[in-house]
C-alpha positions as CSV (number, residue, x, y, z in Angstrom):
1,M,19.8,-16.2,9.0
2,E,18.6,-19.0,11.2
3,N,15.5,-16.7,12.4
4,F,15.1,-15.6,8.8
5,S,11.3,-16.1,7.7
6,Y,10.2,-16.1,4.1
7,F,6.5,-15.7,5.3
8,A,7.3,-12.6,7.3
9,L,9.0,-11.1,4.5
10,A,6.0,-11.9,2.1
11,R,3.9,-10.2,4.8
12,T,5.7,-7.2,5.0
13,L,5.8,-6.9,1.2
14,H,2.2,-7.6,1.2
15,V,1.2,-4.6,3.6
16,M,4.0,-2.4,2.0
17,G,2.5,-3.0,-1.2
18,V,-1.1,-2.6,0.0
19,V,-0.1,0.9,1.6
20,I,1.8,2.1,-1.5
21,W,-0.8,0.9,-3.8
22,I,-4.1,2.0,-2.0
23,G,-2.6,5.1,-0.8
24,G,-2.0,6.2,-4.0
25,V,-5.5,5.3,-5.0
26,A,-6.4,7.7,-2.1
27,F,-4.4,10.3,-3.1
28,V,-5.6,10.5,-6.8
29,T,-9.3,9.7,-5.9
30,M,-9.1,12.9,-2.9
31,V,-6.7,15.0,-4.4
32,L,-5.5,14.9,-7.8
33,I,-9.0,14.4,-9.7
34,P,-10.8,16.7,-7.6
35,T,-7.8,19.3,-8.1
36,L,-7.8,18.7,-12.1
37,R,-12.1,19.0,-11.9
38,K,-11.4,22.5,-11.1
39,M,-8.9,23.3,-14.0
40,E,-10.7,25.4,-16.4
41,N,-8.8,24.5,-19.2
42,S,-9.8,21.0,-20.4
43,H,-6.6,20.7,-22.6
44,D,-4.7,20.9,-19.7
45,R,-6.3,18.8,-17.5
46,L,-6.1,15.9,-19.6
47,V,-2.6,16.7,-20.2
48,M,-1.5,17.0,-16.3
49,F,-3.7,14.1,-15.6
50,E,-2.0,11.7,-18.0
51,R,1.3,12.8,-16.9
52,L,0.8,12.2,-13.4
53,E,-1.6,9.1,-13.6
54,G,1.4,7.9,-16.0
55,K,3.9,7.7,-13.0
56,F,1.6,6.4,-10.7
57,G,0.5,3.7,-13.3
58,F,3.8,2.3,-13.1
59,Q,3.8,2.3,-9.4
60,A,0.4,0.3,-9.3
61,K,1.7,-2.1,-11.6
62,I,4.5,-2.9,-9.4
63,T,2.8,-2.8,-6.3
64,T,0.1,-5.1,-7.3
65,L,2.4,-7.8,-8.6
66,I,4.0,-7.6,-5.4
67,T,0.9,-7.6,-3.6
68,G,-0.6,-10.5,-5.6
69,I,2.5,-12.9,-5.6
70,S,3.3,-12.1,-1.6
71,G,-0.7,-13.3,-1.1
72,I,-0.2,-16.0,-3.3
73,Y,2.8,-17.4,-1.2
74,M,1.3,-16.7,1.9
75,L,-2.2,-18.6,1.1
76,N,0.3,-21.4,-0.1
77,I,2.4,-21.4,3.3
78,L,-0.8,-21.0,5.3
79,H,-2.6,-23.8,3.1
80,A,-5.4,-21.3,3.5
81,W,-6.9,-21.5,0.0
82,D,-9.9,-22.9,1.8
83,R,-11.1,-19.9,3.2
84,Y,-12.6,-18.9,0.2
85,L,-15.4,-21.3,0.9
86,Y,-16.3,-19.7,4.4
87,F,-18.3,-16.6,4.6
88,Q,-16.7,-15.5,7.8
89,F,-13.3,-14.7,5.4
90,W,-15.6,-12.2,3.3
91,W,-12.8,-9.7,3.5
92,M,-10.5,-12.4,1.6
93,H,-13.0,-12.4,-1.4
94,L,-13.2,-8.7,-1.3
95,M,-9.4,-8.4,-1.2
96,T,-9.0,-10.8,-3.8
97,F,-11.7,-9.0,-5.9
98,I,-10.2,-5.5,-5.8
99,W,-6.7,-6.8,-6.7
100,L,-8.2,-8.7,-9.7
101,I,-10.3,-5.5,-10.7
102,F,-6.9,-3.6,-10.4
103,T,-4.9,-6.0,-11.8
104,I,-7.2,-6.5,-14.8
105,V,-7.4,-2.8,-15.7
106,L,-4.0,-1.9,-15.4
107,F,-2.5,-5.1,-17.2
108,V,-5.0,-5.6,-19.9
109,L,-7.9,-2.9,-20.3
110,E,-5.9,0.1,-19.8
111,P,-3.2,-0.8,-22.5
112,L,-5.5,-2.4,-24.9
113,F,-8.2,0.2,-25.1
114,L,-9.0,2.4,-22.0
115,H,-6.7,4.8,-22.0
116,R,-7.4,5.3,-25.6
117,W,-11.0,5.3,-24.4
118,F,-10.8,7.9,-21.4
119,R,-8.9,10.5,-23.7
120,E,-11.2,10.4,-26.7
121,Q,-14.0,10.9,-23.6
122,A,-11.9,13.9,-22.4
123,E,-11.5,15.5,-25.5
124,K,-15.5,15.0,-26.3
125,N,-16.3,16.3,-23.1
126,S,-13.7,16.5,-20.5
127,E,-16.5,17.7,-17.2
128,I,-18.0,14.2,-18.2
129,A,-15.2,12.2,-18.4
130,F,-13.6,13.2,-15.3
131,A,-16.6,12.9,-13.5
132,W,-17.2,9.4,-14.6
133,L,-13.4,9.2,-13.5
134,H,-13.8,10.3,-10.0
135,R,-17.1,8.1,-9.2
136,M,-15.2,5.1,-10.4
137,H,-12.0,5.8,-8.1
138,I,-14.6,6.5,-5.4
139,V,-16.3,3.3,-5.8
140,L,-12.6,1.2,-6.0
141,L,-11.8,3.5,-2.7
142,T,-14.3,2.6,-0.8
143,L,-14.3,-1.3,-1.8
144,S,-10.6,-1.1,-0.8
145,M,-11.1,0.6,2.4
146,L,-13.6,-2.1,3.2
147,A,-11.5,-4.9,2.7
148,I,-8.4,-3.3,4.7
149,F,-10.8,-2.9,7.5
150,G,-12.2,-6.1,7.1
151,V,-8.3,-7.7,7.1
152,V,-7.0,-5.8,9.8
153,A,-10.3,-6.9,11.9
154,G,-10.1,-10.3,10.7
155,A,-6.4,-10.9,11.4
156,H,-7.3,-9.9,14.9
157,G,-10.0,-12.0,15.6
158,L,-13.6,-9.8,14.6
159,T,-15.7,-12.0,12.8
160,L,-19.3,-12.1,11.2
């Protein structure tokens, strides 16, 4: 195992984590929520959302953990923490910001109150609740795609 590289493993896990995590967000944003919004029965809509989102939520927690741990490891190995001081690495700021938002939502806000709050809102007015949920996912997916664009472009030498 002379050629084994922990850095290469970390980068591979990081990319795989992002692909699965943000790919899932894309599916939820562009397929699942629009499909659910077309369902006529608001109770069935909520039940189906909770059933499917619950499975994705577990996957998202695992992939955000893998992404965060591997990202911190790579920053340490590269001694790259100072990149946060320079605007040319704007994509690192955005990537970290998005990771923080998802991590706080998945591990703190959702278990403490967000899941219960959304359920209550969906029971009061399903149309408004799912429209709000869809808008939030669109914003997060857009920011995520911008970060991915920046990461890939930055890794290949494109700077602003």
